[in-house]
C-alpha positions as CSV (number, residue, x, y, z in Angstrom):
1,M,8.5,5.4,24.8
2,V,5.2,3.8,25.6
3,P,3.2,6.5,27.5
4,A,2.7,5.8,31.2
5,G,-0.8,4.4,31.8
6,Y,-1.4,3.5,28.2
7,T,-3.6,0.4,28.2
8,G,-3.8,-0.3,24.5
9,M,-2.1,-3.5,23.2
10,P,-0.7,-4.4,19.7
11,F,-3.3,-5.9,17.3
12,K,-0.3,-7.1,15.2
13,T,3.4,-6.8,15.3
14,L,4.3,-3.6,13.5
15,T,7.9,-2.6,12.7
16,I,9.8,0.4,11.4
17,P,11.3,0.2,8.8
18,G,8.2,-1.4,7.2
19,I,4.6,-0.9,6.6
20,I,1.8,0.0,9.0
21,Y,-1.8,-0.7,7.8
22,S,-4.4,1.7,9.0
23,A,-6.7,-1.2,10.0
24,D,-4.1,-2.6,12.4
25,Y,-4.6,0.0,15.2
26,D,-4.1,-1.3,18.8
27,T,-6.7,-3.1,20.8
28,G,-8.2,-1.3,23.8
29,G,-11.3,0.2,22.2
30,A,-12.8,3.7,21.8
31,G,-11.0,6.4,23.8
32,V,-7.9,4.3,24.3
33,A,-6.8,2.9,20.9
34,F,-8.9,5.1,18.6
35,C,-11.3,8.0,18.6
36,H,-13.7,8.2,15.6
37,S,-15.0,11.6,16.5
38,G,-13.7,15.1,15.8
39,T,-15.6,16.9,18.5
40,A,-15.4,15.0,21.8
41,M,-13.3,12.6,23.9
42,G,-14.2,9.6,26.1
43,A,-15.2,6.1,25.1
44,A,-18.8,6.8,24.2
45,A,-18.0,9.9,22.2
46,C,-15.1,8.3,20.4
47,A,-17.3,5.4,19.3
48,N,-19.9,7.9,17.9
49,G,-19.8,8.5,14.1
50,I,-18.5,5.0,13.3
51,D,-20.0,4.2,9.9
52,L,-19.9,0.6,8.7
53,N,-21.8,1.5,5.5
54,D,-19.1,0.2,3.2
55,W,-18.1,-3.0,4.9
56,C,-19.2,-5.4,2.2
57,C,-18.0,-7.8,-0.4
58,G,-20.7,-7.1,-3.0
59,T,-21.1,-4.6,-5.8
60,M,-23.7,-2.2,-4.3
61,K,-23.1,1.1,-2.7
62,G,-24.0,1.3,1.0
63,C,-24.4,-2.4,1.6
64,K,-23.4,-2.4,5.3
65,E,-22.0,-5.6,6.9
66,T,-24.7,-8.1,6.0
67,A,-25.8,-7.4,2.4
68,P,-24.1,-9.6,1.3
69,A,-22.3,-11.1,4.3
70,C,-18.6,-10.2,4.4
71,P,-16.1,-11.7,6.8
72,V,-14.9,-9.1,9.3
73,Y,-11.3,-8.2,9.6
74,R,-11.4,-7.5,13.3
75,T,-14.3,-7.5,15.8
76,D,-13.6,-4.0,17.1
77,N,-14.3,-2.5,13.7
78,A,-13.7,1.3,14.2
79,G,-15.2,2.5,10.9
80,L,-13.3,0.2,8.6
81,S,-14.3,-0.4,5.0
82,H,-13.5,-3.3,2.7
83,M,-12.4,-2.4,-0.9
84,N,-15.9,-1.9,-2.3
85,L,-16.8,-2.5,-5.9
86,G,-20.0,-0.5,-5.3
87,E,-18.3,2.8,-4.3
88,P,-16.2,2.1,-6.4
89,D,-12.6,1.9,-5.3
90,K,-10.7,2.6,-8.4
91,Y,-7.0,2.5,-9.3
92,A,-5.6,1.5,-12.7
93,S,-6.8,1.9,-16.3
94,D,-6.7,-1.8,-16.8
95,G,-5.9,-5.1,-15.0
96,P,-4.7,-4.0,-11.5
97,T,-3.5,-6.7,-9.3
98,W,-1.9,-6.8,-5.9
99,V,1.9,-7.6,-5.8
100,I,3.6,-8.2,-2.6
101,G,7.2,-6.9,-2.5
102,A,10.3,-8.4,-0.9
103,D,9.7,-6.2,2.2
104,G,6.2,-7.5,2.5
105,S,4.5,-4.4,1.4
106,P,1.7,-4.6,-1.3
107,S,1.4,-2.4,-4.3
108,L,-1.0,-2.3,-7.2
109,T,0.1,-2.9,-10.8
110,G,-1.1,-0.6,-13.5
111,P,-0.6,3.1,-14.3
112,M,-1.0,5.7,-11.6
113,V,-4.4,7.0,-12.9
114,T,-8.0,6.3,-11.9
115,A,-9.8,5.3,-15.0
116,G,-12.4,2.9,-13.8
117,T,-11.0,-0.6,-13.2
118,A,-11.9,-1.8,-9.7
119,V,-9.3,-2.6,-7.1
120,P,-9.3,-6.4,-6.6
121,Q,-11.1,-7.7,-3.5
122,N,-11.7,-11.1,-2.1
123,A,-15.3,-11.8,-1.4
124,N,-14.5,-14.8,0.8
125,S,-12.0,-13.3,3.2
126,T,-10.6,-10.0,4.3
127,S,-7.0,-9.0,4.9
128,D,-5.2,-5.8,6.0
129,Y,-4.4,-5.0,2.4
130,D,-8.0,-4.6,1.3
131,T,-9.3,-3.0,4.5
132,Y,-9.0,0.7,5.3
133,I,-10.2,3.4,7.7
134,S,-13.1,5.4,6.2
135,Y,-15.6,8.1,7.0
136,M,-12.9,9.9,8.9
137,N,-13.7,13.0,11.0
138,T,-11.2,15.9,11.3
139,T,-9.1,15.5,14.5
140,Q,-9.9,11.8,14.9
141,W,-7.0,9.6,15.8
142,S,-5.8,6.0,16.2
143,K,-2.8,4.5,18.0
144,Y,-0.4,1.8,16.9
145,T,2.3,0.1,19.0
146,V,5.4,-0.2,16.8
147,E,8.9,-1.6,17.1
148,V,11.5,0.8,15.7
149,L,14.4,-1.4,14.7
150,A,17.1,1.2,14.2
151,A,17.7,4.8,15.0
152,G,17.7,7.3,12.1
153,T,15.5,9.3,9.8
154,Y,12.7,7.6,7.9
155,A,10.7,8.8,4.9
156,V,7.0,8.3,5.0
157,G,4.8,7.2,2.1
158,G,1.8,4.9,1.6
159,L,-1.3,4.1,-0.4
160,M,-4.3,6.3,0.1
161,G,-7.1,8.2,-1.5
162,V,-6.6,11.9,-0.9
163,P,-8.9,14.9,-1.6
164,A,-7.2,18.3,-1.8
165,G,-6.1,19.9,1.5
166,T,-5.8,16.7,3.5
167,Q,-3.3,17.0,6.4
168,I,-2.2,14.4,8.9
169,T,0.4,13.9,11.7
170,L,2.2,10.8,12.8
171,D,3.4,11.4,16.4
172,F,5.5,9.0,18.5
173,G,5.7,11.0,21.7
174,G,8.6,12.8,23.3
175,G,8.7,15.3,20.4
176,I,9.3,12.6,17.8
177,T,6.8,13.5,15.1
178,T,6.4,14.1,11.4
179,G,4.7,17.4,12.2
180,P,1.8,18.3,9.9
181,I,2.0,16.5,6.5
182,T,-0.1,18.0,3.7
183,L,-0.7,15.0,1.5
184,P,-0.6,15.2,-2.4
185,T,-4.1,15.1,-3.9
186,S,-4.9,11.9,-5.7
187,P,-5.4,12.0,-9.5
188,C,-9.1,11.7,-10.2
189,T,-10.3,11.4,-13.7
190,W,-13.0,8.8,-13.5
191,A,-16.8,9.5,-13.6
192,G,-17.0,9.1,-9.8
193,C,-15.1,12.3,-9.1
194,P,-15.1,14.3,-6.9
195,E,-15.0,11.3,-4.6
196,T,-11.2,11.6,-4.6
197,Y,-11.0,9.5,-1.4
198,H,-11.7,6.5,-3.5
199,S,-8.9,7.3,-6.0
200,W,-6.0,5.2,-4.7
201,N,-2.6,6.6,-5.1
202,N,0.9,5.4,-4.1
203,V,2.9,8.2,-2.5
204,S,6.4,8.4,-1.2
205,N,8.6,10.9,0.7
206,V,5.6,12.9,1.9
207,G,7.1,13.4,5.3
208,M,10.0,12.5,7.6
209,V,10.5,11.4,11.2
210,T,13.7,10.8,13.1
211,F,14.1,8.3,15.9
212,P,17.0,8.9,18.3
213,A,17.0,5.3,19.4
214,P,15.4,1.9,18.6
215,G,12.6,0.7,20.9
216,T,8.9,0.4,21.4
217,Y,6.9,3.5,20.5
218,V,3.2,4.3,20.3
219,M,2.3,6.1,17.0
220,T,-0.7,8.4,17.1
221,F,-2.1,8.9,13.6
222,T,-4.3,12.1,13.6
223,L,-6.3,13.5,10.7
224,V,-5.7,17.3,11.0
225,A,-7.7,18.5,8.1
226,E,-10.1,17.2,5.4
227,Q,-11.2,13.6,5.0
228,F,-9.4,10.8,3.3
229,N,-9.1,7.0,3.0
230,P,-5.7,5.6,4.2
231,L,-4.8,2.0,3.5
232,F,-1.2,1.9,4.8
233,F,1.9,4.0,5.6
234,T,5.4,3.0,4.7
235,F,8.6,4.0,6.6
236,S,11.8,3.8,4.7
237,K,15.2,4.5,6.3
238,M,17.0,7.3,4.6
């Protein structure tokens, strides 16, 4: 199911069922593995609009990559942000911590509200679970080579900050698609509202996709409407 002529290559091994981090899009560059533009195609246009304004390990807003220095997650940074205490990226009312589940997927402890405690970040290293795609443009896309381990129907969830009206699609080619998914708006009660894209929310069963057979697929993640910050998507067999 890999499209003929597709030259992108996996950045990491990604499997379904499992978790796909938004930062783990394929290698191949602008116009092949991602397009960070909502208005034009081609490598140059797809590289336009990439904003590294929030790639930082500090506490200031708009610190860019070097103030203070922050290790990059990948060299072909297509508009990625690091969990940023200066934005701030908020989640739980008190003491949130990352917990890695038996399936390898991370979740944050604490109640599902955004009351002002910062999401933990590591100032000395970066990982896929504190890196996300940001400053998204409507209709922009990124591609992920995935191994589907078993045929069947999968429920889609994930961790994301979602303003009202955000809609996405996850398309695997050959008519295998979630179709348009309207995501649930994140709760946003902290003083930084209405920056709801920094209010992280675990969601489940927001969409479904059915694979007729196991195999290698290329998933195209497209932002259909609005702007949001996705950290990862989960795929659970139903």
